[in-house]
C-alpha positions as CSV (number, residue, x, y, z in Angstrom):
1,M,3.4,-3.0,15.8
2,A,4.0,-3.7,12.1
3,L,1.2,-5.0,10.0
4,R,1.0,-7.8,7.5
5,F,-1.9,-8.8,5.3
6,A,-3.4,-12.3,5.3
7,P,-2.1,-14.5,2.5
8,D,-5.5,-14.4,0.7
9,V,-5.5,-10.6,0.6
10,A,-4.4,-8.9,-2.7
11,T,-3.7,-5.2,-2.9
12,A,-3.5,-2.7,-5.7
13,E,-2.7,1.0,-5.4
14,T,-4.7,3.3,-7.5
15,E,-4.6,7.1,-8.0
16,Y,-7.4,7.2,-5.3
17,G,-5.8,5.1,-2.7
18,T,-5.5,1.3,-2.3
19,V,-7.9,-1.5,-3.1
20,L,-7.8,-4.7,-1.0
21,L,-9.4,-7.9,-2.2
22,D,-10.3,-10.6,0.3
23,Q,-10.0,-13.6,-2.0
24,R,-11.6,-15.9,0.6
25,K,-14.9,-13.9,0.7
26,G,-14.7,-12.1,-2.7
27,R,-15.0,-8.7,-1.0
28,Y,-13.3,-5.5,-1.9
29,W,-12.2,-2.8,0.5
30,E,-11.0,0.6,-0.6
31,L,-8.6,2.8,1.4
32,N,-8.4,6.5,0.8
33,P,-5.0,8.2,0.6
34,T,-4.9,8.6,4.4
35,G,-5.6,4.9,4.9
36,T,-3.1,4.1,2.2
37,L,-0.4,6.1,4.0
38,V,-1.2,4.3,7.3
39,V,-1.1,0.9,5.8
40,R,2.1,1.6,3.8
41,T,3.9,2.8,6.9
42,L,2.8,-0.3,8.9
43,L,3.7,-2.7,6.1
44,D,7.1,-1.1,5.8
45,G,7.7,-2.2,9.4
46,G,6.7,1.0,11.2
47,G,4.5,1.0,14.3
48,E,1.3,2.8,15.0
49,A,3.2,5.8,16.4
50,D,5.1,6.0,13.1
51,A,1.8,6.0,11.1
52,V,0.5,8.8,13.4
53,E,3.6,10.8,12.6
54,A,3.2,10.2,8.9
55,L,-0.4,11.4,9.0
56,V,0.5,14.5,11.0
57,G,3.3,15.3,8.6
58,A,1.2,14.7,5.4
59,F,-2.2,16.0,6.3
60,A,-3.7,18.8,8.4
61,V,-4.7,16.6,11.3
62,D,-3.7,16.8,15.0
63,R,-2.0,13.9,16.8
64,E,-5.0,12.9,18.8
65,R,-7.2,12.5,15.8
66,A,-4.5,10.8,13.8
67,A,-3.9,8.3,16.7
68,A,-7.6,7.5,16.9
69,D,-7.9,7.1,13.1
70,V,-4.8,4.8,13.0
71,A,-6.1,2.6,15.8
72,A,-9.6,2.4,14.2
73,L,-8.2,1.4,10.8
74,V,-5.9,-1.3,12.3
75,A,-8.7,-2.7,14.4
76,L,-11.0,-2.8,11.4
77,L,-8.5,-4.6,9.2
78,R,-7.8,-7.1,12.0
79,D,-11.5,-7.6,12.9
80,A,-12.2,-8.3,9.2
81,G,-9.5,-10.9,9.0
82,L,-7.5,-8.9,6.5
83,A,-4.4,-8.3,8.6
84,A,-2.5,-9.6,11.5
């Protein structure tokens, strides 16, 4: 399932990953390059399976670990109210 950020979430990519600002709560979140790849894939319309494939292709990680990491990041973003 594709991902979209809540309207009050601002993003900025840096050389270290991506910074998210929850403007409602004034809280910052920082994604490392792995998290950035996952989020970029999902924001571009890909599903979680696409994000897993992107991780496996870009980093030395097996599919099982990549799938667990993608699911955990998506759940964290949704639970925090940052994404739908």
